[in-house]
C-alpha positions as CSV (number, residue, x, y, z in Angstrom):
1,M,133.6,99.0,121.3
2,K,131.6,101.9,121.1
3,A,130.9,101.2,118.1
4,V,129.2,97.8,118.6
5,L,127.4,99.8,121.3
6,R,125.9,102.4,118.2
7,W,125.3,99.8,116.8
8,L,123.4,97.4,119.3
9,L,121.5,100.6,120.3
10,C,120.7,102.0,116.4
11,L,119.3,97.7,116.2
12,L,116.9,98.6,119.0
13,F,115.6,101.6,118.6
14,A,114.5,99.7,114.9
15,G,113.3,97.0,116.9
16,F,111.0,99.4,119.3
17,A,110.2,102.2,116.7
18,L,108.8,99.1,114.7
19,Q,107.0,98.1,117.6
20,V,105.4,101.2,117.8
21,F,104.5,101.3,113.9
22,F,103.1,97.3,114.9
23,V,100.7,99.3,117.6
24,G,99.5,102.0,115.4
25,R,98.8,100.4,112.1
26,I,97.1,97.6,114.5
27,A,94.7,100.3,116.1
28,L,93.4,101.5,113.5
29,M,92.5,98.8,112.6
30,A,89.4,99.2,115.1
31,V,87.5,101.6,112.5
32,V,89.6,101.8,109.3
33,D,89.2,98.4,106.8
34,P,93.2,97.4,106.0
35,Q,93.2,98.0,102.2
36,S,96.0,95.2,101.8
37,T,97.7,92.5,103.9
38,A,101.8,91.9,103.5
39,F,100.7,88.8,102.2
40,Q,98.2,90.5,99.4
41,R,101.4,93.0,98.7
42,S,103.7,89.8,98.7
43,E,101.7,88.0,96.3
44,A,100.9,91.0,94.0
45,W,105.0,91.0,93.5
46,R,105.0,87.6,92.6
47,T,102.7,87.7,89.6
48,A,104.2,91.1,88.4
49,T,107.1,89.6,88.2
50,E,106.2,86.2,86.7
51,G,104.5,87.7,84.1
52,R,101.0,88.3,84.9
53,S,98.8,91.0,84.8
54,N,96.8,92.2,88.5
55,G,93.7,93.3,86.6
56,E,90.1,92.5,87.7
57,R,90.1,89.3,86.1
58,D,92.8,87.6,87.9
59,W,92.5,89.8,91.6
60,R,89.4,88.9,92.8
61,Q,88.5,91.0,96.4
62,R,85.8,92.9,97.8
63,W,85.8,94.3,101.4
64,V,82.1,92.9,102.5
65,P,81.2,94.3,106.4
66,Y,80.6,91.3,108.8
67,T,76.8,91.6,108.6
68,Q,76.6,90.2,105.0
69,I,78.9,87.4,105.7
70,A,76.9,84.1,106.3
71,E,77.0,82.8,109.7
72,N,77.4,79.2,108.2
73,L,80.4,80.6,107.0
74,K,81.7,82.6,110.2
75,R,80.9,78.7,112.0
76,A,82.8,76.9,109.3
77,V,86.1,78.8,109.6
78,I,85.7,78.3,113.5
79,A,84.9,74.9,113.3
80,S,87.8,74.3,111.3
81,E,90.6,76.4,112.0
82,D,90.0,77.7,115.9
83,G,87.7,76.1,118.1
84,E,88.4,78.4,121.0
85,F,87.9,81.3,118.6
86,I,85.8,83.3,121.1
87,Y,87.7,82.1,124.3
88,H,91.5,82.3,124.4
89,G,93.7,85.2,124.1
90,G,95.3,85.4,120.8
91,V,97.5,82.1,121.0
92,E,96.4,78.7,122.1
93,W,99.8,77.5,124.3
94,E,98.6,73.8,123.9
95,A,97.3,73.3,120.3
96,I,101.3,74.6,119.3
97,E,103.1,72.3,122.0
98,R,100.4,69.1,120.3
99,A,101.7,70.6,116.8
100,R,105.6,70.6,117.7
101,Q,104.9,67.0,119.1
102,R,102.8,66.1,115.9
103,N,105.3,68.1,113.7
104,A,108.6,65.6,115.2
105,K,106.8,62.4,114.8
106,A,106.4,63.4,110.6
107,E,110.0,64.1,110.4
108,Q,111.5,61.4,112.1
109,L,108.7,58.9,109.7
110,A,109.4,61.2,106.7
111,A,113.6,60.8,107.8
112,R,112.8,57.3,107.7
113,R,111.3,56.7,104.3
114,A,113.1,58.9,103.2
115,A,116.3,56.7,103.6
116,Q,113.8,53.8,101.9
117,M,113.1,55.9,98.6
118,R,116.6,56.7,98.5
119,A,117.8,53.5,98.1
120,R,115.2,52.7,95.6
121,G,117.3,55.6,93.7
122,K,113.7,58.1,94.2
123,E,113.6,61.6,95.5
124,P,111.9,62.0,99.1
125,R,109.1,63.8,99.9
126,P,109.4,66.5,102.3
127,P,107.3,66.0,105.8
128,Q,104.0,67.4,105.8
129,M,103.9,69.8,109.2
130,R,101.5,71.3,110.6
131,G,100.2,74.6,112.5
132,G,99.1,75.1,115.7
133,S,97.9,79.1,114.8
134,T,94.8,80.5,115.7
135,I,92.3,82.6,113.2
136,T,94.3,85.3,115.3
137,Q,97.7,84.5,114.9
138,Q,96.9,83.7,111.1
139,L,95.5,87.0,110.3
140,A,98.0,88.8,112.4
141,K,101.0,86.7,110.1
142,N,98.3,87.4,106.4
143,L,98.3,91.2,107.8
144,L,101.7,92.8,108.5
145,L,104.5,89.7,108.6
146,S,106.9,88.5,106.1
147,G,106.1,84.3,105.1
148,E,108.9,83.1,106.0
149,R,110.3,80.5,108.0
150,T,112.1,81.7,111.4
151,M,111.8,81.4,115.2
152,L,112.5,85.3,115.2
153,R,109.3,85.6,112.8
154,K,107.3,83.7,114.7
155,G,107.7,84.9,117.6
156,Q,106.2,88.4,116.2
157,E,103.8,86.3,115.0
158,L,102.7,85.9,119.3
159,V,103.5,89.4,120.4
160,L,101.5,91.0,117.1
161,A,98.4,88.2,117.8
162,T,98.2,90.1,121.4
163,L,97.9,93.0,120.0
164,L,95.0,92.1,117.7
165,E,92.8,90.5,120.8
166,I,94.1,93.9,122.8
167,F,92.9,97.2,120.8
168,L,90.5,95.3,118.3
169,S,87.1,92.6,119.4
170,K,87.2,89.2,118.9
171,Q,83.8,89.9,116.0
172,R,86.1,92.6,114.1
173,I,89.2,90.2,114.3
174,L,87.3,87.5,112.2
175,E,85.8,90.8,110.0
176,I,89.0,91.4,108.9
177,Y,90.1,87.8,109.0
178,L,87.1,86.6,106.3
179,N,87.9,89.5,103.9
180,S,91.7,89.4,104.1
181,V,91.8,85.1,103.8
182,E,93.2,83.4,100.3
183,W,91.0,81.6,98.8
184,G,92.6,80.8,95.7
185,E,94.6,82.1,93.3
186,G,94.1,85.3,93.1
187,V,91.1,85.2,95.4
188,F,90.5,87.1,99.2
189,G,88.3,87.2,101.1
190,A,84.8,85.6,101.7
191,E,82.8,87.3,99.2
192,A,85.2,87.1,96.3
193,A,85.6,83.3,97.0
194,S,81.8,82.9,97.6
195,Q,81.4,84.9,93.7
196,H,84.6,82.9,92.4
197,Y,83.8,79.0,93.3
198,F,79.7,79.8,93.9
199,K,78.4,82.2,92.2
200,K,76.3,84.3,94.9
201,P,77.2,86.4,97.6
202,A,78.8,85.4,101.0
203,A,75.6,86.2,102.5
204,R,74.3,83.2,101.2
205,L,76.3,80.7,101.7
206,N,74.8,77.5,103.1
207,A,76.4,74.7,105.6
208,S,78.0,72.7,102.8
209,E,79.3,75.6,100.1
210,A,80.4,77.2,103.5
211,A,82.2,73.7,104.9
212,R,84.1,73.2,102.0
213,L,85.4,76.8,101.6
214,A,86.6,76.5,105.5
215,V,88.1,73.1,104.8
216,M,90.4,75.0,101.3
217,L,91.8,77.5,103.8
218,P,95.3,75.4,104.7
219,S,96.2,75.2,101.1
220,P,93.5,77.2,98.8
221,K,95.6,76.8,95.8
222,A,95.9,73.6,95.8
223,F,92.0,72.9,96.4
224,E,91.3,75.2,93.7
225,R,93.1,73.1,91.5
226,R,91.9,69.6,92.7
227,P,87.8,70.5,93.3
228,G,87.0,67.0,93.1
229,S,89.9,66.4,96.1
230,P,88.4,63.1,98.6
231,Y,89.6,64.9,101.5
232,L,87.5,68.1,100.2
233,S,84.5,65.8,100.0
234,N,84.8,63.8,102.9
235,R,86.6,67.0,105.1
236,T,83.4,69.1,104.1
237,G,81.2,66.7,105.9
238,T,83.4,66.7,108.7
239,I,83.1,70.5,108.9
240,V,78.9,70.6,108.2
241,A,78.1,67.8,111.2
242,R,81.0,70.2,113.7
243,M,78.9,73.5,112.6
244,P,76.3,74.0,115.2
245,S,78.4,73.9,118.1
246,A,80.8,76.5,116.5
247,E,80.1,79.7,118.6
248,L,80.7,83.1,117.2
249,P,81.5,86.5,118.7
């Protein structure tokens, strides 16, 4: 019994120490630009284990301050990813619940389609799941967490999103997000994405270019491979129309 209690105390202490570490990291980000994110490090490990180099040709990222990122891109990302960004406290519970309901319906539909495909001797496709994550939640996940999908990781993401909102301004959260988010294979941040896709600085992106980058965010590698995707073109037009109403921090 004593051994079990010792293990429980060790686990509790380790969990507390981890939270203190996260608080320190996030507080430091108020004044220090993060050099890398957990997601970027996992991608670097993946490319290294696949035998690819991480030279300048394969890895693109250059930090630029908030003022050197076009307002078009800021508005496009907010319009596409998180329309209530400046108002919420890091988590939109209603959006999470809507995503949960959509995913439940998608799983039911996928189960029926899978049965039909198996009857025809075909391999069924997994259901396409949607997230209800805010920009702050996405930043919390990319900065500090692994990519695994578990309830524990999701709970930690919600805690970190709240901490980000406590310690950082909305403008700083958006600045870090735009400088660290993935926009293709080895392409991270607005400046690298703008140079990679449009051969120009992020400060000079027009509305259509910015909207196109914003639409890529949920699946950047897939859209990088399919630049002529009809969905990408159609969704870009939708985001351009929404951009004037997107409010910036």
